[in-house]
N, C-alpha and C positions, 0 to 999 in steps of 0.2 A: 791393384798392385799386389803381387804375392808377398807373403811374409818372408823376410830375410832371416835365415837361421844359421847358427853354427851348431853342428851336431858333434858333441863331445862323447866319445863312446869307447867301449872295450870289447870288440867283437870276438866271441859271443854270438850264439845262434839268434837270439832275439834282437841284438844290435844290428845284425845283417838285415832283418826285416825292417827295422827302423830306417836303415840306409835306403832300402828299396822304396819305402813310402816317401821319404824326404826327397829322393831324387825324382820320383815319378809324378807326384801330385802337383797340379798347376797352381795350387794355393801357396806353395812353398818355393822359395828360391834358396837353394843350398849354397851358402857362401864358402863353407869349409867343413872338413871332417877332421877332428882332432882326436888323438888316441891317448888313453890313460891305462895304466896297469889296473887290473881288477879281476875279470874272469880268468885271465891268464897274465903272464909276464908281458911287459911292454913290447919286446921284440915280436912275440907271438901275436898279440892283438893287432899290432901295426901291420904285420904280414897279412893277417886276415882282412884288415880294412882295405889294403891295396888290392888283394885278390877279389874281394866283393865289389870294389869300385870298378875294377876291370870288367867283371861280369855284367854290371849294371850300366856301364857307360858313364860313370860319374866323372865330371871334368873339374869339379871344385878341388882346390888344393887339399892335400892330406898331410898332416904334420903330427909328429910324435911328441908326447909330453912327459908327464911324471912317471918315474919308474917304480914308485911305491908311495905309501901313505906319508903324510907330513912327519909324523913322529913314531909310528908303529911299524912293525914288521908286516910284510905282505902275506896274506893267506888266501890263495887263489881258489876259484870255484871249479876245480877240476872234476869234482863229482858230477856236476851238471854239464860242463862244457868240454870235458876231456883234456888230454895233455896238450892238444894243439889250440884249444879254445874254440875250435869249430870241428870237432870230430864228427865223422859220419857223412861229410860232404866232400866233393872234389872241387877245389878252386882252380880257376885258370891261372897260368903263369901271369904275374902282374905286368901289365904294360903301362901302368900308371907310376910315375916317379914320386918318391917321397919328397915333400917340400923340405928344403934345408933349414927352415926356421923351426924353432921350438914351438910346440903347440901353445904354450902360455904367451909367447911373444906374438904369435899369429892372432890369438884371441884379442889381445890388447890392441894390436895394430888395426884390426878390422873394426872393433868397437869405436876406437878413438877417431878413425878416419871417416866414419859415417855420422850422419846427423843423430842427435839424441832421439831415442825411441824407434830407431829403424831396425835394430838387430835384437832378435830373441835368442837366448842361449838355451839349448836343449841337451842337457847332460843325461846320458843313459847309463853311466857307469859311476864309480866313485867320484867324489867331487873335488879331488885333489887339484886338477888343472884350474878349476874355477876359483878355488881358494887362493891359489898361487897368483892368478891373474889379478884378483882383488888386492893382494899384498904388493904386487909389482906396480899397479896403477889403480889406486883407489877411485880415480875419476870414472872408471867404467861403471860403477854402481849407479851413478846418475844418468848414464847414457843408454844402458841396456833397457829395452822395452819391458822385458820380464824374463824370468828364468822358469822354464817348464821342465821339470826333472822327473826321471823315473827313480824312485827310491822311497824308502820309509814305509810306514804303516800307521794308521790311526788305531789299529787294534792288535792283531796278531802278527808277529814277525815270521821269518823263515830260517834265518841263520840261528837265531835264539828265539825263545818264546816271545820276545818283544821287539827284536831288532831285525831289520831287513838287510840283506847282504851289502848293497852299495853303501849304505850309511855306516854299517858296522865296520866295513873295510877301512874307512878313514873318517871316524866320527869328528875329529877336530876340524877337518876340512868342511864337513857338512855343517858343523856349528857356525863356521865363518860365513858360509853361504846363506844359511837360513837367518842369521842375525844381522846381515849387512844392511838391511833397510830397503832393499829393492823388492819389487813384486816377485813372489815365488809361488808357483803352482806345483804342488806335490802330487804326482801320479804314483801312489804307493800300491801296496798289495791289495788294499781294499777294492781298488778299481781294476788293477791288472789281472787279478784272479777271476775277473769276469770276461777276460779275453782268452777263452779256451779254444785251442786248435782242435776242434772235434773232427771225427773222421769225415764228416760232410765238407768241412773246410778244405782238407787235403784233396778230396775228390774234385772240388771246384777248381782248385789251383792246378791239379793234374790235367784237367780238361782244357786248360789254356794252351798247353803244349809249348815246346821250345826249351832252350837251355835254362832260362830263369825259372821256368815252371819245374823242371826236373830238380834243379838246385833247391828250390823251396820245399818240394815234396820230401826230398831226402833229409833236408834240415829238420822239418817237422817230425819225421819218423824217428830220427836219432834223438832229438830233443825230448820227444814224447817218451821214448824208451827210458831215458835217464831220469826224467821226472817221475815216471812210474816206479822205477827201482828205488830212487832216493827219497821221494816225498809221497808216493802213493797216489799220485794223480792219475785218473783215467785218461785225461787229455791235458796236454801241457799248457800252462798260462804263458802267453807270449807278451812279456812285460813291456819291453822298450818301445815298440811302435805306438803304444798308447800315448806316450808323451807327444809324439809327432801328431797323432790324431787329435789331441787336444788343441794344438796350434791350428790345425786345419779347421776344426769345429769353430774356433774363435773367428777365423777369417771368413767362414761361410755363414756367420750369424748365430752360431750356437744352437743348443737344443739337444745335442746327442751325448753330452757329458754333464753330470751333476757336480758342480763345484760349490764348496762351502767355505766361506771366509772364516778362518780360525787361527789363533796364535799357535805357532809350532816351534818347539824348542828341541834341541838335540842333547841327549844325555851323554856326557863324555867321561864321567867318573863313577858311575854306579857299579856296585859289586856284581849285580845280576842284570843290570839294565843298560850297560854301555852300548851305544848305537841306537837306542830307542828314540823314535821321533814322538815327542809328547805333544799330542794334538788336543787342544782345549776345545771340546765340542759342547761344553755347557752352553745351553741356548742363550742365557743372559749375558755370557761373555762374548761369544762369537757374534751375536746379532748386533751388539753395540760397539764392536771393536773397530778401530781404524787400522788394524794390523795389515801389513802388505802380503801376508801369506794366506794361501788357500789350499784346500785338500780336495782331490777328486774322489767321490764316493760312488758314483753311478756311471754306467756306460751302456749305450745302445750297441750291444755286441753285434747285431746283424749289420748295422751301419758300418761298424768298425771293419768287419770282415769283407764287406763290399769294397771298402777302400783298399784293403790289401790285395784282393783278387784283381781289382781294376789296375792296381799298380803293377802286378805281375804282367798283365796284358799290355799295359801302356809303356812300361819302362823301355827305353830305346835300346836297340842292339848295340853291343860294343863295336 
């Protein structure tokens, strides 16, 4: 049986690749796509989600959620994703209708209507929707199989020296998610910076041909240009699909991602450290801990890119 997931995202170039992988891989059943403000404003990322869904043939419901952080003002990632949130690519006119339900309501409804342990939440943007879902229906904590999220870092941040963008955008929401007591797997910068879209990757995707191939090649080119200009990367790290890949790896028996069980806390009040994910990797703490949180530290990058290239080839035509 494929793993049932809800993909909570803020498209975003790398979110679009996460949508591709979640839609195409047979180990995943995509129940819903929910959107949250982050890389750009909620209307923009929702528009992008509908366009990407149209391109990929996504039939799962798509619902819009939180317009901004729980208590802070929004600070979008326009330097990386542009004014549209998906600069540099051409989206088809959306033929997918936006679900009338709020994303938070949809998350709660799906989790509560399925058996405990059936649904995995895969947030690849700020964690505002997930925190609001916990507040609206605390019962989801005991019913979700696990939360596999893209965000955070065990070592170096990207928005600040110690904080990654998704967590820093809404640290109070992240604190609520990490401290809820359910299983959480953090796919942070330690592992996503191993998923680099090298020129050979773009060449493999281009060789597939077709509209999805062209879209992904253009996406990588623009994303790479911005990462080079802003952060000095020779090839861009494609963060968000790593979270989906971790779920696939679990379903296929593991072996391609190195996970370490460790306590993780989110700093919400530090003068210089707000948004930091404090990962306790001291061996005598992590090894003997019954903490439900884990951090991904290693990735078989060749396997990961095989997944993505195969998804470009396998994703059904709209």
